[in-house]
C-alpha positions as CSV (number, residue, x, y, z in Angstrom):
1,M,0.2,-0.1,0.0
2,A,0.9,3.6,-0.6
3,L,1.8,4.8,3.3
4,N,4.2,1.3,3.3
5,K,6.5,2.9,0.6
6,R,9.8,4.6,0.4
7,P,9.2,8.3,0.7
8,P,11.9,10.5,-0.9
9,E,14.7,11.6,2.2
10,D,14.2,15.1,0.7
11,D,10.7,16.1,1.5
12,S,11.2,19.6,1.8
13,K,9.8,20.1,-2.1
14,L,6.8,17.9,-1.5
15,P,3.5,19.6,-1.3
16,T,1.9,19.3,2.0
17,Y,-2.1,19.3,2.2
18,K,-3.7,20.5,5.1
19,L,-7.1,18.3,5.6
20,V,-9.2,18.5,8.5
21,V,-12.1,15.7,9.1
22,I,-15.1,17.4,10.2
23,G,-18.8,16.3,11.6
24,E,-21.1,15.2,14.2
25,G,-19.8,13.5,17.6
26,G,-19.9,9.4,16.6
27,V,-19.7,9.4,13.2
28,G,-16.6,7.7,12.8
29,K,-14.1,10.3,11.9
30,S,-11.7,8.7,13.9
31,S,-12.2,5.5,12.8
32,L,-11.5,6.7,9.4
33,T,-8.7,8.8,9.7
34,I,-6.9,6.1,12.1
35,Q,-7.7,3.6,9.5
36,F,-5.9,5.6,6.8
37,F,-2.7,6.6,8.8
38,Q,-2.3,3.5,10.9
39,R,-4.2,0.7,9.5
40,V,-6.0,-0.1,12.6
41,Y,-10.0,0.0,13.4
42,I,-11.3,1.6,16.6
43,D,-14.7,-0.2,17.4
44,Y,-15.3,2.1,20.3
45,Y,-16.3,5.6,21.1
46,D,-14.0,8.1,22.1
47,P,-14.9,11.4,21.7
48,T,-11.9,13.6,20.2
49,I,-10.8,16.7,21.1
50,E,-8.7,17.4,18.5
51,D,-5.8,14.5,17.1
52,Q,-3.0,15.9,14.7
53,Y,-1.7,13.0,11.7
54,I,0.9,14.1,9.6
55,Q,2.6,11.7,7.2
56,H,4.2,10.8,3.8
57,C,1.3,9.6,1.0
58,E,1.5,8.3,-2.6
59,V,-1.0,9.9,-4.6
60,D,-1.6,8.7,-8.3
61,G,2.3,8.2,-8.3
62,S,3.3,11.5,-6.7
63,W,4.3,11.6,-2.8
64,V,2.9,14.5,-0.9
65,I,2.4,15.4,2.9
66,M,-0.6,14.9,4.2
67,D,-1.4,17.3,7.7
68,V,-4.8,15.9,8.8
69,L,-6.6,17.3,11.8
70,D,-9.2,14.9,13.2
71,T,-11.8,17.4,15.1
72,A,-14.3,17.4,17.7
73,G,-17.9,16.4,16.9
74,Q,-19.7,17.3,20.5
75,E,-21.6,20.4,20.9
76,E,-19.8,21.5,23.4
77,F,-16.7,21.7,21.4
78,S,-18.7,23.8,18.4
79,A,-17.2,27.3,19.3
80,M,-13.5,25.5,17.7
81,R,-14.8,24.5,14.6
82,E,-14.4,28.3,12.8
83,Q,-10.5,27.6,14.6
84,Y,-10.4,24.2,12.7
85,M,-12.4,25.3,9.6
86,R,-9.7,28.6,8.9
87,S,-6.9,26.3,8.7
88,G,-8.3,23.8,6.7
89,K,-7.7,23.5,2.9
90,G,-9.6,20.6,1.9
91,F,-12.7,18.7,4.2
92,L,-13.6,15.5,4.9
93,L,-17.5,15.9,5.9
94,V,-18.7,12.8,7.3
95,Y,-22.0,11.5,8.7
96,S,-22.9,8.1,10.2
97,V,-25.4,6.2,7.3
98,T,-27.6,5.1,10.9
99,D,-27.9,8.5,12.3
100,E,-30.0,10.9,10.2
101,K,-29.0,13.8,13.0
102,S,-25.3,13.7,11.1
103,F,-26.9,13.5,7.8
104,L,-29.0,16.7,8.4
105,E,-26.0,18.9,10.1
106,A,-24.0,17.9,7.3
107,P,-25.5,21.1,4.9
108,K,-25.2,23.1,8.1
109,L,-21.6,22.3,8.5
110,Y,-21.1,23.1,4.8
111,R,-22.3,26.6,4.6
112,Q,-20.3,27.0,7.8
113,V,-17.3,26.3,5.8
114,L,-18.1,28.4,3.0
115,R,-18.8,31.4,5.4
116,V,-15.6,31.2,7.3
117,K,-14.1,30.8,3.9
118,D,-15.8,33.5,2.3
119,R,-15.9,31.4,-0.8
120,A,-19.2,30.1,-2.9
121,E,-17.7,26.2,-2.8
122,Y,-14.7,25.4,-1.0
123,P,-12.6,21.4,-1.3
124,V,-15.0,19.4,0.4
125,L,-15.8,15.5,0.0
126,L,-19.0,14.3,1.6
127,V,-18.9,11.0,3.0
128,A,-21.5,8.3,4.1
129,N,-19.4,6.4,6.5
130,K,-20.2,3.3,8.0
131,I,-22.1,1.2,5.5
132,D,-20.6,-2.3,6.7
133,L,-23.9,-1.8,9.4
134,V,-26.5,-2.7,7.1
135,G,-29.3,-3.2,9.2
136,Q,-29.1,-0.4,10.9
137,R,-28.9,1.5,8.2
138,A,-31.1,4.8,8.4
139,V,-29.5,7.2,5.0
140,S,-30.0,5.7,1.7
141,E,-27.0,5.8,-1.0
142,E,-29.6,7.9,-3.2
143,Q,-30.7,10.2,0.0
144,G,-26.4,11.1,0.1
145,R,-25.9,11.3,-3.8
146,A,-28.8,13.7,-3.5
147,L,-27.7,15.9,-1.1
148,A,-24.1,15.9,-2.3
149,D,-26.1,16.5,-6.0
150,E,-27.9,19.7,-4.0
151,L,-24.8,21.0,-2.7
152,K,-22.5,20.4,-5.7
153,L,-20.1,18.2,-3.7
154,P,-18.6,15.0,-4.5
155,Y,-19.6,12.1,-2.6
156,I,-18.3,8.4,-1.6
157,E,-19.0,5.9,1.1
158,T,-17.3,4.1,3.4
159,S,-16.2,1.6,6.0
160,A,-13.7,1.9,8.7
161,K,-14.1,-1.4,9.8
162,D,-12.0,-4.3,8.6
163,P,-11.7,-5.0,5.5
164,P,-12.1,-0.9,5.5
165,V,-13.9,0.4,2.1
166,N,-12.9,3.4,0.0
167,V,-10.8,4.9,3.2
168,D,-7.6,5.2,1.1
169,A,-9.9,6.7,-1.9
170,A,-11.2,9.1,0.5
171,F,-8.1,10.8,1.3
172,H,-6.7,10.4,-1.9
173,E,-9.5,12.0,-4.0
174,L,-9.8,15.1,-1.2
175,V,-5.8,16.1,-2.2
176,R,-6.9,15.5,-5.5
177,I,-10.3,17.9,-5.0
178,V,-8.0,20.3,-3.8
179,K,-5.1,20.1,-6.3
180,S,-7.3,21.3,-8.9
181,F,-9.3,23.8,-6.7
182,P,-7.8,27.5,-7.5
183,T,-6.0,28.7,-4.2
184,E,-7.2,32.2,-2.6
185,E,-4.3,34.4,-4.2
186,E,-5.0,32.6,-7.7
187,E,-8.5,33.8,-7.0
188,E,-7.4,37.7,-6.5
189,G,-5.1,37.6,-9.4
190,K,-8.0,36.7,-11.7
191,S,-9.8,39.4,-10.0
192,T,-6.5,42.3,-10.0
193,P,-4.0,40.8,-12.0
194,A,-1.8,43.8,-11.7
195,A,-1.2,43.1,-7.5
196,K,-0.5,39.3,-8.4
197,T,3.3,38.7,-8.1
198,P,5.8,37.1,-11.0
199,G,5.8,33.9,-10.8
200,G,2.8,33.5,-8.7
201,S,2.7,32.6,-4.6
202,K,3.8,29.2,-3.4
203,G,1.9,27.6,-0.2
204,K,4.0,26.9,2.5
205,K,5.5,23.3,2.8
206,S,6.2,21.1,5.3
207,K,9.9,20.1,5.8
208,Q,9.0,17.6,8.8
209,K,9.8,14.1,8.6
210,C,7.3,10.7,7.5
211,A,5.5,10.5,10.8
212,V,2.3,10.4,12.9
213,M,1.3,12.9,15.4
């Protein structure tokens, strides 16, 4: 798998993607993140306040550094959401197919991202998680895809339980979405070309070695 291959020793020129996993409490955000980074399935619910994971990953044949923030979904930590949203360059917006409330809250979280970023759209992947719990499913795939169409977001269904379903695919797809999305500097350059510096603006690149934090 991509995480087991050897990354380049000099990672100073690798692009860094700061991704944030958001969603209501109990939807499996930590399970997805830990499965992706550690290849371990966590089958118990331990409310997260904030966990950060940094790792070299190979996406479409190119090495990148993924800096992923796994965030709190509980209401008591809602004041921290805007801080997470300001720092992220791409978001996995996760709901559980067994929890209709988390599904109904997803559009509100997406609109909050747009408000914080002051953009009409932003790199977000809508993730329908826990599809292994077939007998407990409360939100159909059709409902999920309809919401994705309404919000104009890409959609994927996942399960962190072994064997995982689409866990790698979700994180890799979000990197692709971020790659293809115009940066704030590029958007500003379109409206005010004279202010654009020669050669464009490059984002800050992490020089941290391969590690999980």
